[in-house]
N, C-alpha and C positions, 0 to 999 in steps of 0.2 A: 180811821184814816181815809177809807174809801168814801164815806159819806161827806167828809170835809172837802175832798177833792171834787166829788160830783157836784157839790153846791157851787163852787167857784173854781173851775179848772184853769189854773194859771201857774206860771212859774213861781209867783209869790206864795201861793198856797203850798206848793211843794217845799219851798224853803222854810216856811213856818212849821210845817209838819216835821221836817227834818230836824229843825232846832228843838222842837217840843219833845221829839223822841230820841234826841241825841244821836242821830244817824246822819250819814252823808246824803246830799241831794240825789246822788246817783243811786243809792240804795233805795230811797223812797220811789224814785222814778222806776227802778227795776221792779219793785213790788207792785206798783200801780199798773205797769205794763203786763206783768204776769196775770193780774186780775182782769186785764182786758179793758181797763177804763182810762188809761193814760192817753192824752191827746197831744201829739207832737205839735209844737208851734209851727205854723206855716212860715216859710221863709219869704221875706219881702225885700224888694230891691231898695236902694237908697231913696228912691222917689216914693216908696210906699206901695208900689204896684207888685203884682205877682210877676215873678221873673219869666221872661220868654227868651229863647235862644235865637241867634241869628238864623239858624237853619229853619226854625219854626216860622220866622218872619218871611223868609224866602219862599217857603212852602205856601204860606198864606197868599203871598203875591202871585205865585204861579196859579193857584186856584182862582183868584180874582181875575187874572188875565187869561184864564182858560188855556194855560200852557202846561207843559210837563216841567217838573222841577229841574230836570237835567238841562233844559233850554236856558235856564237862568244860572248856569254853572259859573262860579266865581263871584256871584253877587253877594254871597255870605261873607266876603272879605270887606265889604263896604261898612262904613260906620253904622252902628246900631241905630243911632238917631235918624239917619237918612232912611234906613229901612222902615222904621216906625212911621216916619213922615209919608213915605210912599204908601204904606198900608192904610194909613188914615185918610189919604186923599184919593183913593181909588174907589 
């Protein structure tokens, strides 16, 4: 099981191992995790990007503008698209 997963670490591999051993996918994931070889899938946003919070965007803006984050208080309530646009154009 470990060798199969190491060759191709994916959800499909876990499912095929589970089916082959007549176990649940959670059971297989648990065993692989105990072995220290399971790789959790990274969450991606709808656009396929790594997600970033509004707070992180405001912090990035503050750094680029050489301001304290507190000076931009309330900006995290702006639409995320606007915050991304500001970060990209500074």
